C-alpha positions in Angstrom: -36.4 -46.6 87.4 -39.8 -47.9 86.4 -41.8 -49.8 89.1 -44.2 -52.7 88.5 -47.2 -50.3 88.8 -46.1 -48.1 85.8 -45.0 -50.9 83.5 -47.2 -51.8 80.5 -46.8 -53.7 77.2 -49.1 -52.4 74.5 -49.5 -54.9 71.6 -51.0 -53.2 68.7 -53.3 -54.7 66.0 -53.1 -54.7 63.0 -49.7 -56.4 63.0 -47.9 -59.3 61.4 -48.8 -61.2 58.3 -50.5 -59.3 55.4 -52.7 -61.0 52.8 -49.9 -61.3 50.3 -47.6 -63.0 52.8 -50.3 -65.4 53.9 -51.0 -66.3 50.3 -47.3 -66.9 49.5 -46.8 -69.1 52.6 -50.0 -71.1 51.8 -48.7 -71.7 48.3 -45.6 -73.4 49.6 -47.5 -75.2 52.3 -49.9 -76.7 49.8 -47.2 -77.7 47.3 -45.3 -79.5 50.0 -48.5 -81.3 51.0 -49.4 -82.2 47.4 -46.0 -83.1 46.0 -43.5 -83.3 48.9 -39.9 -82.2 48.9 -37.7 -81.0 47.3 -39.6 -77.9 46.3 -37.6 -75.1 44.7 -38.3 -71.4 45.6 -36.5 -68.5 43.9 -35.2 -66.2 46.6 -36.8 -66.0 50.1 -40.5 -66.7 49.8 -41.0 -63.8 52.2 -38.4 -61.8 54.1 -38.5 -63.5 57.4 -35.8 -65.7 58.9 -38.1 -67.9 60.9 -40.4 -68.6 58.0 -37.5 -69.5 55.7 -35.8 -71.7 58.3 -39.1 -73.6 58.9 -39.4 -74.3 55.1 -35.8 -75.3 54.9 -36.4 -78.0 57.5 -39.4 -79.2 55.5 -37.4 -79.7 52.3 -37.7 -76.4 50.5 -34.7 -75.5 48.4 -34.2 -71.7 48.2 -32.2 -70.7 45.1 -30.8 -67.3 44.1 -31.3 -67.9 40.3 -33.1 -70.4 38.2 -29.9 -72.0 36.9 -29.8 -73.8 40.3 -33.2 -75.5 39.5 -33.0 -78.8 37.5 -34.8 -78.6 34.1 -38.5 -79.4 34.2 -38.8 -79.0 38.0 -41.5 -77.1 39.8 -40.4 -73.7 41.1 -42.2 -71.0 43.2 -41.6 -67.3 42.5 -41.5 -65.3 45.8 -44.0 -62.7 47.0 -41.8 -59.9 45.7 -42.2 -60.5 42.0 -39.7 -61.1 39.2 -38.7 -59.5 36.0 -40.0 -60.7 32.6 -36.5 -62.1 31.8 -36.9 -64.6 34.7 -40.2 -65.8 33.3 -38.6 -66.2 29.9 -35.8 -68.2 31.5 -38.2 -70.5 33.3 -40.2 -71.1 30.1 -37.0 -71.9 28.1 -36.0 -74.5 30.8 -39.4 -76.1 30.9 -39.8 -75.2 34.6 -43.3 -75.5 36.1 -43.8 -72.1 37.7 -46.2 -71.3 40.5 -46.3 -67.5 40.9 -46.7 -66.4 44.6 -46.2 -62.7 43.7 -48.3 -60.5 45.9 -51.2 -59.1 43.8 -50.3 -55.6 45.0 -46.8 -56.0 43.5 -48.3 -57.3 40.3 -50.5 -54.1 40.2 -47.3 -52.0 40.1 -45.8 -54.2 37.3 -49.0 -53.7 35.2 -48.8 -49.9 35.8 -45.2 -49.8 34.5 -46.2 -51.7 31.4 -49.2 -49.4 30.8 -47.1 -46.3 31.1 -44.3 -47.7 28.8 -47.0 -48.4 26.2 -48.1 -44.8 26.1 -44.5 -43.5 25.9 -43.9 -42.3 29.4 -40.6 -42.3 31.2 -40.8 -44.1 34.6 -39.5 -43.2 38.1 -39.6 -46.0 40.7 -39.4 -44.9 44.3 -37.7 -47.7 46.2 -34.6 -49.2 47.7 -31.8 -50.4 45.4 -31.2 -54.1 45.5 -34.6 -55.1 47.1 -36.1 -58.1 45.4 -39.3 -56.2 44.6 -37.4 -53.3 43.0 -35.3 -55.6 40.9 -38.5 -57.3 39.5 -40.3 -54.0 38.8 -37.3 -52.4 37.1 -37.0 -55.5 35.0 -40.3 -54.7 33.3 -38.6 -51.8 31.4 -34.9 -51.5 32.5 -34.1 -48.8 29.9 -37.1 -46.7 30.8 -37.1 -46.7 34.6 -35.0 -44.5 36.9 -34.7 -45.4 40.6 -34.9 -42.8 43.3 -34.5 -43.5 47.0 -34.7 -40.0 48.5 -35.5 -36.4 47.7 -31.9 -35.6 46.6 -32.2 -38.3 43.9 -35.1 -36.4 42.3 -32.8 -33.5 41.5 -30.3 -35.8 39.9 -32.8 -37.3 37.4 -31.7 -36.9 33.8 -35.2 -37.0 32.4 -36.1 -33.7 30.7 -38.7 -31.7 32.7 -41.1 -31.6 29.7 -40.9 -35.3 29.0 -44.0 -37.5 29.6 -43.2 -39.1 33.0 -45.0 -41.3 35.6 -44.0 -42.8 38.9 -44.6 -46.0 40.8 -43.4 -47.0 44.2 -42.1 -50.1 46.1 -45.1 -51.4 48.1 -43.3 -51.5 51.5 -42.0 -48.0 51.9 -42.5 -45.4 54.6 -45.7 -43.5 53.8 -44.2 -40.2 55.2 -40.8 -40.5 53.5 -42.5 -41.4 50.2 -44.8 -38.4 50.4 -41.7 -36.1 50.5 -40.2 -37.7 47.4 -43.5 -37.5 45.6 -43.8 -33.8 46.4 -40.3 -33.3 45.0 -41.3 -35.1 41.8 -44.4 -32.9 41.5 -42.3 -29.7 41.8 -39.7 -30.7 39.3 -42.2 -32.5 36.9 -45.6 -30.7 37.2 -47.1 -33.1 34.7 -46.0 -36.3 36.4 -48.6 -39.1 36.1 -49.5 -40.6 39.4 -51.0 -44.1 40.2 -54.8 -44.0 40.5 -54.3 -45.5 44.0 -51.2 -45.5 46.2 -48.8 -48.3 45.4 -47.9 -48.6 49.1 -49.5 -51.8 50.5 -52.6 -51.4 52.7 -50.9 -53.5 55.4 -47.7 -51.4 55.3 -49.7 -48.2 55.8 -52.0 -49.8 58.4 -49.0 -51.0 60.5 -47.3 -47.6 60.2 -50.5 -45.9 61.3 -50.7 -48.3 64.2 -47.2 -47.4 65.4 -48.1 -43.7 65.3 -51.1 -44.6 67.5 -48.8 -46.4 69.9 -46.5 -43.4 70.1 -49.4 -41.0 70.7 -50.6 -43.4 73.5 -47.4 -42.8 75.3 -45.0 -45.7 74.7 -41.4 -45.1 75.6 -39.9 -47.8 73.5 -41.0 -49.8 70.4 -40.2 -53.4 69.7 -40.8 -54.6 66.1 -40.8 -58.3 65.4 -39.3 -58.8 61.9 -36.1 -59.6 60.1 -33.4 -57.2 58.9 -34.2 -58.2 55.3 -37.8 -57.0 55.7 -38.2 -53.5 54.3 -41.6 -52.9 55.9 -40.4 -54.0 59.3 -37.5 -51.6 59.2 -39.8 -48.8 58.2 -41.9 -49.4 61.4 -38.8 -48.7 63.5 -38.2 -45.5 61.5 -41.7 -44.3 62.0 -41.3 -44.5 65.8 -37.8 -43.0 65.7 -39.0 -40.1 63.6 -41.6 -39.4 66.3 -38.9 -39.4 69.0 -39.4 -42.9 70.4 -36.4 -45.4 70.2 -37.1 -48.7 68.5 -35.5 -52.1 68.0 -36.1 -54.7 65.3 -35.9 -58.2 66.6 -36.3 -61.6 65.1 -37.7 -63.0 68.3 -37.4 -63.1 72.1 -33.8 -64.3 71.8 -32.9 -60.8 70.5 -34.3 -58.9 73.5 -31.7 -56.8 75.2 -32.6 -56.2 78.9 -30.1 -53.3 79.0 -32.1 -51.4 76.4 -35.3 -51.9 78.4 -33.9 -50.9 81.8 -36.0 -48.1 83.2 -38.6 -48.3 80.4 -42.2 -48.2 81.6 -44.5 -48.4 78.5 -43.3 -50.7 75.7 -45.1 -50.9 72.4 -45.0 -54.2 70.4 -45.8 -54.8 66.8 -44.7 -57.0 63.9 -43.8 -56.5 60.3 -46.0 -57.9 57.5 -43.8 -61.0 57.1 -43.4 -61.9 60.8 -45.3 -64.9 62.3 -47.7 -64.3 65.2 -46.1 -67.1 67.3 -42.9 -64.9 67.6 -45.0 -62.0 68.8 -46.5 -64.2 71.5 -43.1 -65.5 72.5 -41.9 -61.9 73.0 -45.1 -61.1 74.9 -44.6 -64.1 77.2 -41.0 -63.1 78.0 -41.8 -59.5 78.7 -44.8 -60.4 80.9 -42.4 -62.7 82.9 -40.2 -59.7 83.3 -42.9 -57.5 84.7 -44.7 -55.8 81.8 -48.4 -56.8 81.8 -49.7 -56.9 78.3 -52.7 -55.2 76.8 -54.1 -55.4 73.2 -54.7 -52.1 71.4 -56.7 -52.3 68.2 -56.6 -49.4 65.7 -58.6 -51.1 62.9 -59.6 -54.6 61.7 -58.2 -56.0 58.5 -60.2 -58.5 56.3 -58.2 -58.5 53.1 -57.8 -62.0 51.4 -56.1 -62.9 48.1 -57.0 -65.9 46.0 -54.4 -68.6 45.5 -52.7 -68.7 42.1 -54.6 -70.5 39.4 -51.5 -72.6 38.7 -51.8 -74.1 42.1 -55.5 -74.7 41.9 -55.1 -76.4 38.5 -52.1 -78.5 39.6 -52.7 -82.0 40.6 
């Protein structure tokens, strides 16, 4: 059993909101300030329960598909991006679109279109059903094959001598993706790779920070984030793959004292869509239970994305 003298809570930075999430949330905040409610948003603006519930209380109407939005209304596309067919539907309905797609997701869409134009077959490394994957595959549904693991690479029906390129979902595990990419290289020696990794800078930085926590000696990792958040789940997997148990929690209400019994050093981080106030609430509860907190900084982030021009031009 741990005693007070050997308890510690290491809170790592970078954590929490990335630039794309900050931008998407600011888009909705500004539109509510400028135009009031109701404001329609296609799918969850970001994958976090707390953020979505806050916006629901402020009059945001989240819809699964555009058919739920009245003709001519204003609608926000979420940070995860959408397929061209969704854009076409919005235009045909006279909807006023404000695009909150993360610029790093937009980069992947552009890469798909470039490769299709030169005649390449596409492989998308990602998780089936994720909003980002649905949007990316929609750019060329008859030319993109989805792979989620190394075994899927062997099942691809693309001839080994065909021109082929790959892109990735931005919120994947860096290590797991590297294994899939290596399998692609072996089966398709001429595979065209992105000029720069598609995995989001924030996703990579937060995974690297978790690795640093494990190396520092934590015995348990808490990740603040929702189950719908791919990058948050990947943070748990990083720790678990290094032999440290981890738990994904939406906030302090999800803390299980039984899982922490006997634990000395706890690591705490947050996924890229998790608000900082939830981290602070978890910190306060753990401090009250005897884990003094320390900040651990692995690097400083200074990335910012400009707001969509549609918002800046709107009045």
